[in-house]
N, C-alpha and C positions, 0 to 999 in steps of 0.2 A: 441406682445407688439409694441406700436407705440412710436417712438423717433423722436424728432424734433431738427434740427440744425437751430438755429436762429442767424441772423447777423444784425448789424446796420452799415450802410455805409453812410458817409457824401459825397454828390455830390460836386465836385470841383467848379463848376461855380455858381450854385444856393445856395449852402450851405445847401440845404434841406437834411433831413435824410431819407434814404431808409431802410425800415424794410423788410427783406426777410426771408423765412424759407423753409426748405426741410424736408419732412417727410420720415421716413424709417419704414418699418414693419419687425419685427423679430418674428418667431414662438417661443413660450416658450420652446417647445421641443428641438429646436436647441440650445438655451441658456443653457438649462440644460445639454444637451449632451456634450457641450464644457467645462463643469465643472464650469460654472459661476453662477449656481443656487444659492448657498449660498450667494454670493456677492450681487446678485440682490435682494434676500430676505432681506438682511441687509439694502439695500437702500430703499426698500419699507417700512420696519419698521421705517426707519429714517424719513419718511414723518410724522409719528404720534409722534415720540419722539424728533424730531429736534426743531430748534428755531422758526419754523413757524408751530405749530401744526394744524392750520386751513387748511393747505395744504392737509392733510389726507381726509378731507371732500370735499374740492374744487376739488380734483382729482377723487373723487368717490370711494376712497379706502375702504370706509365703506362697500360697496357692494362686492368688489372683493379682497380686501387686504388679509384677513385671508386665503382664499382658495389658492390664488397665492403663498403666503409664504409657506404654507404646501406643496404644489406641488413641489416647487423649492427645498425644503429641504428633501423630501423623497427619 
């Protein structure tokens, strides 16, 4: 699973806004082994059921969501 930490920082002199991000990769096996599988499965389901249902399609969960949720809950 890829997770991004995104930040916005205003530069003091120019007042420009700097957008930066850092990507982290986590194996699903590791998340599941730590006992966090059901919580992640709930979060993935929330993409479809939340207040922005288009996010399910935007993130491509149409292709991988069901299989990932099943794996995390087994």
